[in-house]
C-alpha positions in Angstrom: 101.0 82.3 92.4 97.5 83.1 93.6 96.4 84.0 97.2 92.9 84.4 98.5 90.7 87.0 96.8 92.7 86.6 93.6 95.7 88.7 94.7 99.1 87.9 93.2 101.9 87.2 95.6 105.3 87.4 93.8 108.3 86.4 95.7 111.1 87.5 93.4 113.8 85.1 94.6 112.7 84.6 98.2 111.1 81.5 99.7 107.4 81.9 100.0 106.8 81.7 103.7 104.0 84.3 104.0 105.8 86.6 106.5 104.1 87.6 109.6 103.8 91.2 108.7 102.7 93.0 105.5 104.0 96.5 104.8 101.1 98.5 103.5 102.0 101.1 100.8 100.3 104.5 100.6 98.4 103.5 97.5 96.6 100.8 99.4 95.7 103.0 102.3 94.2 105.6 99.9 92.0 103.0 98.3 91.0 101.7 101.7 89.8 105.1 102.8 88.1 106.0 99.5 86.5 102.6 98.6 85.4 100.7 101.7 84.1 97.7 99.8 86.8 97.2 97.1 88.8 94.0 97.0 91.8 95.9 98.2 90.0 97.3 101.2 88.6 93.8 102.1 92.1 92.4 101.9 93.6 95.2 104.0 90.8 94.8 106.6 91.8 91.1 106.8 95.5 92.0 107.5 94.3 94.5 110.1 92.2 91.9 111.9 95.0 89.4 111.8 97.4 92.0 113.2 99.6 91.6 110.1 99.5 95.2 108.7 102.5 97.5 109.4 103.7 100.9 108.2 106.8 103.1 108.0 107.2 106.8 108.8 107.4 107.6 105.0 103.9 106.1 104.5 102.6 108.1 107.5 104.1 111.3 106.1 102.4 110.7 102.7 99.0 110.0 104.4 99.2 113.0 106.7 100.1 115.1 103.8 96.9 114.1 102.0 94.6 114.6 105.0 92.0 117.2 104.3 90.4 117.7 107.7 91.2 117.4 111.4 88.9 114.4 111.5 91.0 112.6 108.9 94.2 113.4 110.9 92.6 111.9 114.1 91.7 108.8 112.1 95.3 108.5 111.0 96.5 109.0 114.5 94.3 106.2 115.8 95.3 103.9 112.9 99.0 104.4 113.5 98.6 103.8 117.2 97.0 100.5 116.5 99.3 98.8 114.0 103.0 97.9 114.0 105.6 100.5 113.1 108.7 99.5 111.2 111.5 102.0 111.8 113.7 102.9 108.8 117.4 102.7 109.7 120.6 104.1 108.2 121.3 100.7 106.7 117.9 100.8 104.9 118.8 104.1 103.4 122.3 103.0 102.4 121.0 99.8 100.8 118.2 101.7 99.0 120.8 104.1 97.6 123.0 101.3 96.4 120.1 99.6 94.7 118.9 102.9 93.1 122.5 103.5 91.9 122.6 100.1 90.2 119.2 100.6 88.6 120.2 104.1 87.4 123.3 102.6 85.7 120.9 100.4 83.8 118.6 103.3 82.8 115.9 102.7 85.5 114.8 105.6 87.7 112.6 104.9 90.7 111.1 107.1 93.4 113.4 107.4 96.4 110.5 106.8 98.8 109.3 103.7 97.0 112.9 102.3 96.8 113.3 102.8 100.6 109.9 101.0 101.1 111.0 98.1 98.9 114.3 97.9 100.7 112.7 97.9 104.1 110.4 95.1 103.0 113.3 93.1 101.7 115.6 93.6 104.6 112.9 93.0 107.3 111.3 90.0 105.4 108.0 91.7 105.0 105.5 91.3 102.1 104.7 94.6 100.4 101.1 95.3 99.5 100.9 98.0 96.8 98.8 99.1 93.9 101.8 100.7 92.2 103.0 98.7 89.2 106.5 100.1 89.3 107.3 97.9 92.3 107.3 95.0 89.8 110.2 96.6 88.0 112.0 97.3 91.3 111.8 93.6 92.1 114.5 93.1 89.4 116.9 94.9 91.8 115.4 94.2 95.2 114.1 90.8 96.3 110.6 91.6 97.6 107.4 89.6 98.2 104.9 91.8 96.4 101.2 91.6 96.9 99.2 93.3 94.1 95.7 92.9 92.8 
């Protein structure tokens, strides 16, 4: 299915309802900060303007970890104060662990951080905007609405 700007929205078993919020993966934020005029950055700016973008603590940790200067840290501080935060609960971790265990039994190994993000997106009915192709494989185990270029 195509959405504006030729981005693919894959629902993987869920009704397409274009949820109110979009969980933004670290890969998208990195592109946004590095390439201001890319299609990904334009799309993310659209979500920010519409107040649809959201983040989790895991994404914040990854972005702070990659910050090189105090100025970049301040930019991240301002960003995270301006968009919705989605808390990760014990249930999210439990569900992510069960899904990971099922995938591992079938020979698939995924990053724990990415599995938690996919689980949060599924459980909270969020779309997940990522540049990482392995989320497509995760969608075999976790029903997510995935937005990828």
